[in-house]
PDB file of N, CA, C and O in Angstrom:
ATOM      1  N   MET A   1     -17.212 117.859 -69.187  1.00  0.00           N
ATOM      2  CA  MET A   1     -17.192 118.349 -70.546  1.00  0.00           C
ATOM      3  C   MET A   1     -15.916 117.863 -71.223  1.00  0.00           C
ATOM      4  O   MET A   1     -14.818 118.109 -70.723  1.00  0.00           O
ATOM      5  N   HIS A   2     -16.050 117.183 -72.344  1.00  0.00           N
ATOM      6  CA  HIS A   2     -14.900 116.728 -73.110  1.00  0.00           C
ATOM      7  C   HIS A   2     -14.460 117.822 -74.071  1.00  0.00           C
ATOM      8  O   HIS A   2     -15.279 118.387 -74.796  1.00  0.00           O
ATOM      9  N   GLN A   3     -13.184 118.113 -74.072  1.00  0.00           N
ATOM     10  CA  GLN A   3     -12.661 119.179 -74.929  1.00  0.00           C
ATOM     11  C   GLN A   3     -11.399 118.688 -75.613  1.00  0.00           C
ATOM     12  O   GLN A   3     -10.511 118.142 -74.958  1.00  0.00           O
ATOM     13  N   SER A   4     -11.310 118.874 -76.906  1.00  0.00           N
ATOM     14  CA  SER A   4     -10.113 118.477 -77.636  1.00  0.00           C
ATOM     15  C   SER A   4      -9.323 119.717 -78.045  1.00  0.00           C
ATOM     16  O   SER A   4      -9.810 120.842 -77.943  1.00  0.00           O
ATOM     17  N   ASN A   5      -8.109 119.492 -78.504  1.00  0.00           N
ATOM     18  CA  ASN A   5      -7.246 120.586 -78.931  1.00  0.00           C
ATOM     19  C   ASN A   5      -7.658 121.104 -80.302  1.00  0.00           C
ATOM     20  O   ASN A   5      -8.226 120.374 -81.115  1.00  0.00           O
ATOM     21  N   TRP A   6      -7.363 122.371 -80.540  1.00  0.00           N
ATOM     22  CA  TRP A   6      -7.619 122.970 -81.848  1.00  0.00           C
ATOM     23  C   TRP A   6      -6.635 122.381 -82.855  1.00  0.00           C
ATOM     24  O   TRP A   6      -5.464 122.166 -82.541  1.00  0.00           O
ATOM     25  N   GLN A   7      -7.121 122.126 -84.066  1.00  0.00           N
ATOM     26  CA  GLN A   7      -6.287 121.610 -85.150  1.00  0.00           C
ATOM     27  C   GLN A   7      -6.426 122.527 -86.345  1.00  0.00           C
ATOM     28  O   GLN A   7      -7.495 123.082 -86.599  1.00  0.00           O
ATOM     29  N   LYS A   8      -5.324 122.681 -87.085  1.00  0.00           N
ATOM     30  CA  LYS A   8      -5.406 123.433 -88.332  1.00  0.00           C
ATOM     31  C   LYS A   8      -4.871 122.567 -89.458  1.00  0.00           C
ATOM     32  O   LYS A   8      -4.160 121.589 -89.227  1.00  0.00           O
ATOM     33  N   SER A   9      -5.215 122.934 -90.649  1.00  0.00           N
ATOM     34  CA  SER A   9      -4.812 122.178 -91.824  1.00  0.00           C
ATOM     35  C   SER A   9      -3.299 122.159 -91.967  1.00  0.00           C
ATOM     36  O   SER A   9      -2.622 123.142 -91.665  1.00  0.00           O
ATOM     37  N   SER A  10      -2.782 121.043 -92.424  1.00  0.00           N
ATOM     38  CA  SER A  10      -1.346 120.959 -92.686  1.00  0.00           C
ATOM     39  C   SER A  10      -0.955 121.862 -93.853  1.00  0.00           C
ATOM     40  O   SER A  10       0.227 122.159 -94.026  1.00  0.00           O
ATOM     41  N   PHE A  11      -1.916 122.300 -94.650  1.00  0.00           N
ATOM     42  CA  PHE A  11      -1.651 123.220 -95.752  1.00  0.00           C
ATOM     43  C   PHE A  11      -1.382 124.644 -95.255  1.00  0.00           C
ATOM     44  O   PHE A  11      -0.900 125.484 -96.015  1.00  0.00           O
ATOM     45  N   SER A  12      -1.688 124.915 -93.993  1.00  0.00           N
ATOM     46  CA  SER A  12      -1.515 126.259 -93.445  1.00  0.00           C
ATOM     47  C   SER A  12      -0.072 126.572 -93.083  1.00  0.00           C
ATOM     48  O   SER A  12       0.255 127.733 -92.839  1.00  0.00           O
ATOM     49  N   SER A  13       0.790 125.586 -93.042  1.00  0.00           N
ATOM     50  CA  SER A  13       2.193 125.712 -92.633  1.00  0.00           C
ATOM     51  C   SER A  13       2.276 126.455 -91.305  1.00  0.00           C
ATOM     52  O   SER A  13       1.518 126.151 -90.384  1.00  0.00           O
ATOM     53  N   SER A  14       3.156 127.396 -91.192  1.00  0.00           N
ATOM     54  CA  SER A  14       3.307 128.112 -89.922  1.00  0.00           C
ATOM     55  C   SER A  14       2.514 129.416 -89.903  1.00  0.00           C
ATOM     56  O   SER A  14       2.630 130.195 -88.957  1.00  0.00           O
ATOM     57  N   SER A  15       1.730 129.653 -90.912  1.00  0.00           N
ATOM     58  CA  SER A  15       0.940 130.880 -91.021  1.00  0.00           C
ATOM     59  C   SER A  15      -0.151 130.928 -89.952  1.00  0.00           C
ATOM     60  O   SER A  15      -0.691 129.897 -89.552  1.00  0.00           O
ATOM     61  N   ASP A  16      -0.462 132.128 -89.502  1.00  0.00           N
ATOM     62  CA  ASP A  16      -1.565 132.307 -88.558  1.00  0.00           C
ATOM     63  C   ASP A  16      -2.876 132.596 -89.274  1.00  0.00           C
ATOM     64  O   ASP A  16      -3.899 132.799 -88.620  1.00  0.00           O
ATOM     65  N   ASN A  17      -2.867 132.619 -90.590  1.00  0.00           N
ATOM     66  CA  ASN A  17      -4.072 132.911 -91.365  1.00  0.00           C
ATOM     67  C   ASN A  17      -4.749 131.610 -91.769  1.00  0.00           C
ATOM     68  O   ASN A  17      -4.656 131.181 -92.919  1.00  0.00           O
ATOM     69  N   CYS A  18      -5.426 130.992 -90.820  1.00  0.00           N
ATOM     70  CA  CYS A  18      -6.064 129.721 -91.127  1.00  0.00           C
ATOM     71  C   CYS A  18      -7.283 129.529 -90.238  1.00  0.00           C
ATOM     72  O   CYS A  18      -7.493 130.266 -89.275  1.00  0.00           O
ATOM     73  N   VAL A  19      -8.065 128.546 -90.573  1.00  0.00           N
ATOM     74  CA  VAL A  19      -9.213 128.159 -89.767  1.00  0.00           C
ATOM     75  C   VAL A  19      -8.796 126.964 -88.920  1.00  0.00           C
ATOM     76  O   VAL A  19      -8.166 126.031 -89.418  1.00  0.00           O
ATOM     77  N   GLU A  20      -9.147 126.997 -87.655  1.00  0.00           N
ATOM     78  CA  GLU A  20      -8.863 125.895 -86.755  1.00  0.00           C
ATOM     79  C   GLU A  20     -10.169 125.197 -86.403  1.00  0.00           C
ATOM     80  O   GLU A  20     -11.226 125.827 -86.361  1.00  0.00           O
ATOM     81  N   VAL A  21     -10.091 123.899 -86.152  1.00  0.00           N
ATOM     82  CA  VAL A  21     -11.275 123.074 -85.910  1.00  0.00           C
ATOM     83  C   VAL A  21     -11.043 122.215 -84.670  1.00  0.00           C
ATOM     84  O   VAL A  21      -9.923 121.776 -84.411  1.00  0.00           O
ATOM     85  N   ARG A  22     -12.101 121.982 -83.914  1.00  0.00           N
ATOM     86  CA  ARG A  22     -12.049 121.008 -82.817  1.00  0.00           C
ATOM     87  C   ARG A  22     -13.445 120.470 -82.566  1.00  0.00           C
ATOM     88  O   ARG A  22     -14.438 121.079 -82.965  1.00  0.00           O
ATOM     89  N   THR A  23     -13.514 119.340 -81.913  1.00  0.00           N
ATOM     90  CA  THR A  23     -14.802 118.799 -81.485  1.00  0.00           C
ATOM     91  C   THR A  23     -14.917 118.971 -79.982  1.00  0.00           C
ATOM     92  O   THR A  23     -13.937 118.860 -79.245  1.00  0.00           O
ATOM     93  N   MET A  24     -16.141 119.244 -79.544  1.00  0.00           N
ATOM     94  CA  MET A  24     -16.396 119.414 -78.122  1.00  0.00           C
ATOM     95  C   MET A  24     -17.864 119.122 -77.857  1.00  0.00           C
ATOM     96  O   MET A  24     -18.752 119.756 -78.427  1.00  0.00           O
ATOM     97  N   ASP A  25     -18.102 118.165 -76.994  1.00  0.00           N
ATOM     98  CA  ASP A  25     -19.477 117.807 -76.607  1.00  0.00           C
ATOM     99  C   ASP A  25     -20.370 117.497 -77.806  1.00  0.00           C
ATOM    100  O   ASP A  25     -21.535 117.891 -77.830  1.00  0.00           O
ATOM    101  N   GLY A  26     -19.828 116.793 -78.799  1.00  0.00           N
ATOM    102  CA  GLY A  26     -20.612 116.389 -79.959  1.00  0.00           C
ATOM    103  C   GLY A  26     -20.800 117.458 -81.013  1.00  0.00           C
ATOM    104  O   GLY A  26     -21.505 117.232 -81.997  1.00  0.00           O
ATOM    105  N   LEU A  27     -20.185 118.621 -80.833  1.00  0.00           N
ATOM    106  CA  LEU A  27     -20.260 119.695 -81.814  1.00  0.00           C
ATOM    107  C   LEU A  27     -18.880 119.954 -82.407  1.00  0.00           C
ATOM    108  O   LEU A  27     -17.859 119.573 -81.833  1.00  0.00           O
ATOM    109  N   VAL A  28     -18.867 120.599 -83.550  1.00  0.00           N
ATOM    110  CA  VAL A  28     -17.620 121.034 -84.169  1.00  0.00           C
ATOM    111  C   VAL A  28     -17.489 122.530 -83.926  1.00  0.00           C
ATOM    112  O   VAL A  28     -18.436 123.288 -84.139  1.00  0.00           O
ATOM    113  N   GLY A  29     -16.314 122.949 -83.481  1.00  0.00           N
ATOM    114  CA  GLY A  29     -16.021 124.356 -83.294  1.00  0.00           C
ATOM    115  C   GLY A  29     -15.063 124.827 -84.367  1.00  0.00           C
ATOM    116  O   GLY A  29     -14.095 124.138 -84.687  1.00  0.00           O
ATOM    117  N   LEU A  30     -15.326 125.997 -84.923  1.00  0.00           N
ATOM    118  CA  LEU A  30     -14.475 126.597 -85.957  1.00  0.00           C
ATOM    119  C   LEU A  30     -14.084 127.994 -85.512  1.00  0.00           C
ATOM    120  O   LEU A  30     -14.908 128.731 -84.971  1.00  0.00           O
ATOM    121  N   ARG A  31     -12.825 128.362 -85.738  1.00  0.00           N
ATOM    122  CA  ARG A  31     -12.381 129.723 -85.430  1.00  0.00           C
ATOM    123  C   ARG A  31     -11.223 130.091 -86.341  1.00  0.00           C
ATOM    124  O   ARG A  31     -10.544 129.215 -86.877  1.00  0.00           O
ATOM    125  N   GLU A  32     -10.999 131.374 -86.515  1.00  0.00           N
ATOM    126  CA  GLU A  32      -9.809 131.845 -87.221  1.00  0.00           C
ATOM    127  C   GLU A  32      -8.674 131.886 -86.211  1.00  0.00           C
ATOM    128  O   GLU A  32      -8.868 132.286 -85.063  1.00  0.00           O
ATOM    129  N   SER A  33      -7.506 131.478 -86.636  1.00  0.00           N
ATOM    130  CA  SER A  33      -6.387 131.394 -85.701  1.00  0.00           C
ATOM    131  C   SER A  33      -5.983 132.761 -85.158  1.00  0.00           C
ATOM    132  O   SER A  33      -5.451 132.848 -84.051  1.00  0.00           O
ATOM    133  N   ASP A  34      -6.225 133.826 -85.913  1.00  0.00           N
ATOM    134  CA  ASP A  34      -5.838 135.155 -85.437  1.00  0.00           C
ATOM    135  C   ASP A  34      -6.939 135.846 -84.626  1.00  0.00           C
ATOM    136  O   ASP A  34      -6.745 136.969 -84.162  1.00  0.00           O
ATOM    137  N   ASP A  35      -8.095 135.186 -84.449  1.00  0.00           N
ATOM    138  CA  ASP A  35      -9.181 135.728 -83.632  1.00  0.00           C
ATOM    139  C   ASP A  35      -9.832 134.580 -82.870  1.00  0.00           C
ATOM    140  O   ASP A  35     -10.945 134.162 -83.187  1.00  0.00           O
ATOM    141  N   GLY A  36      -9.132 134.083 -81.873  1.00  0.00           N
ATOM    142  CA  GLY A  36      -9.569 132.891 -81.153  1.00  0.00           C
ATOM    143  C   GLY A  36     -10.773 133.071 -80.259  1.00  0.00           C
ATOM    144  O   GLY A  36     -11.305 132.084 -79.750  1.00  0.00           O
ATOM    145  N   GLU A  37     -11.225 134.300 -80.049  1.00  0.00           N
ATOM    146  CA  GLU A  37     -12.368 134.539 -79.168  1.00  0.00           C
ATOM    147  C   GLU A  37     -13.702 134.256 -79.855  1.00  0.00           C
ATOM    148  O   GLU A  37     -14.677 133.912 -79.186  1.00  0.00           O
ATOM    149  N   LEU A  38     -13.760 134.394 -81.169  1.00  0.00           N
ATOM    150  CA  LEU A  38     -14.994 134.184 -81.925  1.00  0.00           C
ATOM    151  C   LEU A  38     -15.013 132.745 -82.443  1.00  0.00           C
ATOM    152  O   LEU A  38     -14.201 132.367 -83.287  1.00  0.00           O
ATOM    153  N   ILE A  39     -15.945 131.955 -81.930  1.00  0.00           N
ATOM    154  CA  ILE A  39     -16.020 130.537 -82.275  1.00  0.00           C
ATOM    155  C   ILE A  39     -17.411 130.225 -82.819  1.00  0.00           C
ATOM    156  O   ILE A  39     -18.420 130.582 -82.211  1.00  0.00           O
ATOM    157  N   LEU A  40     -17.455 129.561 -83.961  1.00  0.00           N
ATOM    158  CA  LEU A  40     -18.703 129.093 -84.566  1.00  0.00           C
ATOM    159  C   LEU A  40     -18.869 127.627 -84.202  1.00  0.00           C
ATOM    160  O   LEU A  40     -17.951 126.832 -84.401  1.00  0.00           O
ATOM    161  N   HIS A  41     -20.028 127.261 -83.673  1.00  0.00           N
ATOM    162  CA  HIS A  41     -20.323 125.867 -83.342  1.00  0.00           C
ATOM    163  C   HIS A  41     -21.379 125.335 -84.299  1.00  0.00           C
ATOM    164  O   HIS A  41     -22.334 126.034 -84.637  1.00  0.00           O
ATOM    165  N   THR A  42     -21.199 124.094 -84.733  1.00  0.00           N
ATOM    166  CA  THR A  42     -22.166 123.477 -85.629  1.00  0.00           C
ATOM    167  C   THR A  42     -22.209 121.972 -85.361  1.00  0.00           C
ATOM    168  O   THR A  42     -21.312 121.415 -84.729  1.00  0.00           O
ATOM    169  N   ALA A  43     -23.250 121.337 -85.845  1.00  0.00           N
ATOM    170  CA  ALA A  43     -23.386 119.890 -85.700  1.00  0.00           C
ATOM    171  C   ALA A  43     -22.364 119.182 -86.588  1.00  0.00           C
ATOM    172  O   ALA A  43     -21.972 119.697 -87.635  1.00  0.00           O
ATOM    173  N   THR A  44     -21.944 118.007 -86.160  1.00  0.00           N
ATOM    174  CA  THR A  44     -20.959 117.259 -86.943  1.00  0.00           C
ATOM    175  C   THR A  44     -21.482 116.931 -88.336  1.00  0.00           C
ATOM    176  O   THR A  44     -20.718 116.955 -89.301  1.00  0.00           O
ATOM    177  N   SER A  45     -22.761 116.629 -88.454  1.00  0.00           N
ATOM    178  CA  SER A  45     -23.322 116.305 -89.768  1.00  0.00           C
ATOM    179  C   SER A  45     -23.326 117.522 -90.693  1.00  0.00           C
ATOM    180  O   SER A  45     -23.119 117.379 -91.898  1.00  0.00           O
ATOM    181  N   THR A  46     -23.555 118.697 -90.155  1.00  0.00           N
ATOM    182  CA  THR A  46     -23.522 119.923 -90.942  1.00  0.00           C
ATOM    183  C   THR A  46     -22.107 120.209 -91.422  1.00  0.00           C
ATOM    184  O   THR A  46     -21.900 120.591 -92.573  1.00  0.00           O
ATOM    185  N   PHE A  47     -21.129 120.022 -90.534  1.00  0.00           N
ATOM    186  CA  PHE A  47     -19.739 120.238 -90.900  1.00  0.00           C
ATOM    187  C   PHE A  47     -19.298 119.223 -91.960  1.00  0.00           C
ATOM    188  O   PHE A  47     -18.588 119.580 -92.900  1.00  0.00           O
ATOM    189  N   ALA A  48     -19.712 117.977 -91.813  1.00  0.00           N
ATOM    190  CA  ALA A  48     -19.383 116.953 -92.806  1.00  0.00           C
ATOM    191  C   ALA A  48     -19.956 117.326 -94.173  1.00  0.00           C
ATOM    192  O   ALA A  48     -19.306 117.123 -95.199  1.00  0.00           O
ATOM    193  N   GLY A  49     -21.173 117.870 -94.185  1.00  0.00           N
ATOM    194  CA  GLY A  49     -21.777 118.320 -95.437  1.00  0.00           C
ATOM    195  C   GLY A  49     -20.994 119.461 -96.064  1.00  0.00           C
ATOM    196  O   GLY A  49     -20.822 119.501 -97.282  1.00  0.00           O
ATOM    197  N   LEU A  50     -20.520 120.388 -95.243  1.00  0.00           N
ATOM    198  CA  LEU A  50     -19.692 121.479 -95.752  1.00  0.00           C
ATOM    199  C   LEU A  50     -18.410 120.947 -96.378  1.00  0.00           C
ATOM    200  O   LEU A  50     -18.019 121.380 -97.461  1.00  0.00           O
ATOM    201  N   LEU A  51     -17.761 120.016 -95.704  1.00  0.00           N
ATOM    202  CA  LEU A  51     -16.529 119.438 -96.254  1.00  0.00           C
ATOM    203  C   LEU A  51     -16.785 118.726 -97.585  1.00  0.00           C
ATOM    204  O   LEU A  51     -15.990 118.847 -98.517  1.00  0.00           O
ATOM    205  N   ARG A  52     -17.882 117.992 -97.673  1.00  0.00           N
ATOM    206  CA  ARG A  52     -18.222 117.314 -98.939  1.00  0.00           C
ATOM    207  C   ARG A  52     -18.436 118.340-100.051  1.00  0.00           C
ATOM    208  O   ARG A  52     -17.986 118.137-101.179  1.00  0.00           O
ATOM    209  N   THR A  53     -19.115 119.430 -99.741  1.00  0.00           N
ATOM    210  CA  THR A  53     -19.379 120.488-100.720  1.00  0.00           C
ATOM    211  C   THR A  53     -18.080 121.130-101.196  1.00  0.00           C
ATOM    212  O   THR A  53     -17.901 121.362-102.392  1.00  0.00           O
ATOM    213  N   ILE A  54     -17.178 121.416-100.266  1.00  0.00           N
ATOM    214  CA  ILE A  54     -15.889 122.010-100.623  1.00  0.00           C
ATOM    215  C   ILE A  54     -15.074 121.055-101.487  1.00  0.00           C
ATOM    216  O   ILE A  54     -14.521 121.455-102.512  1.00  0.00           O
ATOM    217  N   LYS A  55     -15.001 119.798-101.075  1.00  0.00           N
ATOM    218  CA  LYS A  55     -14.212 118.809-101.828  1.00  0.00           C
ATOM    219  C   LYS A  55     -14.771 118.579-103.230  1.00  0.00           C
ATOM    220  O   LYS A  55     -14.025 118.264-104.157  1.00  0.00           O
ATOM    221  N   ALA A  56     -16.072 118.737-103.381  1.00  0.00           N
ATOM    222  CA  ALA A  56     -16.702 118.552-104.689  1.00  0.00           C
ATOM    223  C   ALA A  56     -16.507 119.781-105.594  1.00  0.00           C
ATOM    224  O   ALA A  56     -16.868 119.753-106.771  1.00  0.00           O
ATOM    225  N   GLY A  57     -15.942 120.845-105.042  1.00  0.00           N
ATOM    226  CA  GLY A  57     -15.685 122.039-105.841  1.00  0.00           C
ATOM    227  C   GLY A  57     -16.898 122.917-106.046  1.00  0.00           C
ATOM    228  O   GLY A  57     -16.879 123.804-106.899  1.00  0.00           O
ATOM    229  N   GLU A  58     -17.952 122.691-105.285  1.00  0.00           N
ATOM    230  CA  GLU A  58     -19.180 123.428-105.497  1.00  0.00           C
ATOM    231  C   GLU A  58     -19.105 124.888-105.042  1.00  0.00           C
ATOM    232  O   GLU A  58     -20.014 125.665-105.334  1.00  0.00           O
ATOM    233  N   LEU A  59     -18.058 125.270-104.344  1.00  0.00           N
ATOM    234  CA  LEU A  59     -17.905 126.657-103.889  1.00  0.00           C
ATOM    235  C   LEU A  59     -16.749 127.361-104.587  1.00  0.00           C
ATOM    236  O   LEU A  59     -16.406 128.490-104.235  1.00  0.00           O
ATOM    237  N   ASP A  60     -16.156 126.715-105.557  1.00  0.00           N
ATOM    238  CA  ASP A  60     -14.985 127.288-106.226  1.00  0.00           C
ATOM    239  C   ASP A  60     -15.271 128.611-106.908  1.00  0.00           C
ATOM    240  O   ASP A  60     -14.370 129.441-107.039  1.00  0.00           O
ATOM    241  N   HIS A  61     -16.488 128.826-107.341  1.00  0.00           N
ATOM    242  CA  HIS A  61     -16.818 130.074-108.026  1.00  0.00           C
ATOM    243  C   HIS A  61     -16.778 131.284-107.092  1.00  0.00           C
ATOM    244  O   HIS A  61     -16.842 132.423-107.556  1.00  0.00           O
ATOM    245  N   TYR A  62     -16.672 131.049-105.772  1.00  0.00           N
ATOM    246  CA  TYR A  62     -16.554 132.156-104.814  1.00  0.00           C
ATOM    247  C   TYR A  62     -15.111 132.578-104.590  1.00  0.00           C
ATOM    248  O   TYR A  62     -14.858 133.636-104.015  1.00  0.00           O
ATOM    249  N   ALA A  63     -14.171 131.769-105.032  1.00  0.00           N
ATOM    250  CA  ALA A  63     -12.737 132.059-104.798  1.00  0.00           C
ATOM    251  C   ALA A  63     -12.254 133.210-105.652  1.00  0.00           C
ATOM    252  O   ALA A  63     -11.083 133.583-105.582  1.00  0.00           O
TER     253      ALA A  63
END
């Protein structure tokens, strides 16, 4: 099983209030840094679609 390290956004600075991401076995794992036991797994294509949606500002009305 291939496992990579968790990464967080450089915008998070030293704060523990962030989402961390890693790839493992062809999936993307997401977790909150302050609750590392709960991990959401999704396909890379689904995660890429989420990133495109966020970058396009399509979820800004939820902020």
